[in-house]
C-alpha positions in Angstrom: -15.9 30.7 -22.3 -18.2 28.8 -24.7 -15.1 28.1 -26.9 -13.1 26.7 -23.9 -16.0 24.4 -23.0 -16.2 23.2 -26.6 -12.5 22.5 -26.6 -12.7 20.3 -23.5 -15.8 18.6 -24.7 -14.1 17.8 -28.0 -11.1 16.4 -26.2 -13.3 14.1 -24.1 -15.2 12.9 -27.2 -12.0 12.3 -29.2 -10.9 9.9 -26.5 -12.0 6.4 -27.6 -12.6 5.5 -23.9 -15.2 8.2 -23.3 -18.8 7.7 -24.7 -20.0 10.3 -27.2 -23.4 10.8 -25.6 -24.0 8.7 -22.4 -27.6 10.0 -22.1 -28.8 9.3 -25.6 -30.7 6.1 -24.7 -32.3 7.4 -21.5 -35.8 7.5 -22.9 -35.8 3.9 -24.2 -34.1 2.3 -21.2 -35.5 4.2 -18.2 -37.4 2.1 -15.7 -38.5 2.9 -12.1 -35.8 0.9 -10.4 -33.0 2.4 -12.6 -33.6 6.1 -11.9 -31.7 6.1 -8.6 -28.5 4.4 -9.9 -28.6 6.8 -12.9 -28.9 9.8 -10.5 -26.0 8.4 -8.4 -23.6 8.5 -11.4 -24.9 11.9 -12.7 -24.4 13.4 -9.3 -20.9 12.2 -9.0 -19.9 14.0 -12.2 -21.7 17.2 -11.2 -20.0 17.1 -7.9 -16.6 17.0 -9.5 -17.3 20.5 -10.9 -17.9 21.8 -7.4 -14.8 20.3 -5.9 -11.6 22.4 -5.9 -8.2 22.7 -4.2 -8.3 23.8 -0.6 -6.9 27.3 -1.3 -9.6 30.0 -1.8 -9.2 32.5 -4.6 -8.6 35.4 -2.3 -9.8 39.0 -2.5 -9.8 40.6 -5.1 -8.9 37.5 -7.1 -10.6 35.9 -10.1 -10.5 32.5 -11.7 -11.8 31.4 -15.2 -11.4 28.1 -16.9 -12.8 24.7 -17.6 -13.3 21.7 -15.4 -14.2 18.1 -16.4 -14.9 14.9 -14.6 -14.6 11.4 -16.1 -15.9 8.1 -14.6 -14.3 5.0 -16.0 -17.5 2.9 -15.7 -21.1 3.3 -14.7 -22.3 2.1 -11.3 -23.1 -1.7 -11.3 -26.8 -0.9 -11.0 -27.0 1.8 -13.6 -28.3 -0.3 -16.4 -29.6 2.7 -18.3 -25.9 3.4 -19.2 -24.5 -0.1 -19.0 -27.1 -1.7 -21.3 -26.5 1.2 -23.8 -22.9 0.1 -24.0 -21.6 3.1 -22.1 -18.2 2.5 -20.4 -16.2 5.6 -19.5 -18.2 8.9 -19.7 -17.4 12.5 -18.8 -18.9 15.9 -18.3 -17.1 19.3 -19.0 -18.1 22.6 -17.6 -17.0 26.3 -17.9 -16.3 27.8 -14.5 -15.7 31.3 -13.2 -15.0 32.3 -9.6 -14.5 35.6 -7.7 -12.7 36.0 -4.4 -14.6 38.2 -1.9 -13.6 39.6 1.5 -13.7 37.4 4.6 -12.2 34.4 2.7 -15.3 33.7 0.6 -15.4 32.7 -3.1 -18.4 32.8 -5.3 -18.3 30.3 -8.1 -20.5 29.6 -11.1 -20.3 26.8 -13.7 -22.3 25.4 -16.6 -22.4 23.9 -20.0 -24.7 22.8 -22.9 -23.8 19.2 -23.8 -25.5 15.9 -24.6 -28.8 17.7 -25.3 -28.7 19.1 -21.7 -28.3 22.5 -20.2 -26.5 22.5 -16.9 -26.0 25.5 -14.6 -24.8 25.7 -11.0 -23.3 28.0 -8.4 -21.9 27.9 -4.9 -19.9 29.4 -2.1 -16.5 28.3 -0.9 -15.2 29.4 2.5 -11.5 29.3 3.5 -11.1 27.8 6.9 -7.3 28.5 6.7 -5.3 30.3 4.0 -1.5 30.2 4.3 0.8 33.1 3.7 4.4 33.3 2.6 5.9 32.1 5.9 3.3 29.3 6.5 3.4 27.6 3.1 4.3 24.2 4.7 0.8 24.1 6.3 -2.3 23.0 4.3 -4.9 25.5 3.1 -8.4 24.3 4.2 -11.7 25.1 2.7 -15.4 24.0 2.7 -18.0 24.6 0.0 -21.6 24.1 -0.9 -23.0 24.0 -4.5 -26.4 23.6 -6.2 -26.9 22.6 -9.8 -29.8 22.3 -12.2 -29.9 19.9 -15.3 -32.5 20.2 -18.0 -32.3 17.4 -20.6 -34.9 16.6 -23.2 -35.6 13.2 -21.5 -35.1 14.1 -17.8 -34.4 16.9 -15.3 -32.2 16.9 -12.2 -31.3 18.9 -9.2 -28.0 18.4 -7.4 -26.4 19.6 -4.2 -22.9 19.0 -3.0 -20.9 19.6 0.2 -17.1 19.6 -0.1 -14.0 19.8 2.0 -10.5 20.2 0.6 -6.9 20.6 1.8 -4.0 22.0 -0.4 -0.3 22.5 0.2 0.6 25.8 -1.6 4.1 24.8 -2.7 5.9 26.3 -5.7 4.8 25.0 -9.1 3.2 21.8 -7.9 0.4 22.0 -5.3 -0.9 18.7 -4.0 -4.4 18.5 -2.7 -7.0 16.2 -1.1 -10.8 16.6 -1.4 -13.9 14.9 -0.2 -17.5 15.5 -1.1 -21.1 14.4 -0.6 -23.5 14.6 -3.6 -27.3 14.5 -3.3 -29.1 14.2 -6.7 -32.8 14.1 -7.6 -33.7 13.0 -11.1 -37.2 13.3 -12.6 -38.1 11.5 -15.8 -39.5 13.8 -18.4 -40.0 11.3 -21.2 -39.8 7.4 -21.2 -40.9 4.7 -23.6 -41.9 2.4 -20.7 -45.5 3.0 -19.6 -45.8 4.6 -16.1 -42.2 5.8 -15.9 -42.7 9.4 -17.2 -42.9 11.7 -14.2 -41.2 9.4 -11.7 -38.5 10.7 -9.4 -35.6 9.2 -7.4 -32.9 10.7 -5.1 -29.4 9.3 -4.7 -26.6 10.1 -2.2 -23.0 9.4 -3.0 -19.5 10.1 -1.7 -16.5 11.5 -3.6 -12.8 11.4 -2.7 -10.0 12.9 -4.7 -6.2 13.0 -4.6 -4.5 15.3 -7.1 -2.2 18.2 -7.8 -2.5 21.7 -9.3 0.4 23.0 -11.4 1.4 26.6 -12.3 3.6 26.2 -15.3 3.3 29.9 -16.3 2.3 33.0 -14.4 -1.5 33.0 -13.9 -1.9 29.6 -15.6 -3.4 26.7 -13.6 -3.6 23.0 -14.6 -5.3 20.6 -12.3 -5.6 16.8 -12.3 -6.9 14.3 -9.8 -7.7 10.6 -9.3 -11.3 10.5 -8.0 -13.4 7.7 -6.5 -17.1 8.4 -6.8 -19.3 6.0 -4.7 -16.7 3.3 -5.2 -16.2 3.9 -9.0 -12.8 5.2 -10.2 -12.3 8.2 -12.4 -10.4 11.4 -13.0 -10.9 15.2 -12.7 -9.3 17.9 -14.8 -9.1 21.7 -14.7 -7.5 24.2 -17.0 -7.7 28.0 -16.6 -6.2 31.2 -15.3 -6.2 32.9 -11.9 -5.5 36.5 -11.2 
């Protein structure tokens, strides 16, 4: 799993549009009024890892792979990133999920990247899961996740609530997803006097339109266009489901 995460991180960093380390200048640029906009952007990327298609894994199913979110530009008020020259920035994560009885999935994800350790987990519940004769109807699910971020300059807690709908068609499975992200950032180290120890909480919305492909048995490839609190971006997923 660590290898898969490294591969996705490498692909993101190889893209000239994605900043190599968007958090590198946090210590020198953090100010009290900039913590909340920073938390807003961070929460949007963390929320993308919790979003999924509307179809639950199903018992006794299993999913393992990598997920990644990319935002094409920081929020207009996120001067921590904007003044550091950050344009597009992304976050990859390793993810595993297990299908339990009663239409419940348990999912965990995490990564070590950008001098940060990130770990999160959550539950997904299938409101409706189609069968062979009802594939024309959408699969519906809701989920809730919690994440923890430990960076050398800051820490963060993140919670998300998501709803998704998927049409389980052969090969290509279109989906819609919406989410709410609540993110609290605490400054651990800042060059500006009086900023270390300050906290701020941001709330942001997330909307996605995408499709999941099954090019080979058990293989899953997912892509979506995502708007996070008004900022455009993309989500990706690659893995295997059993």
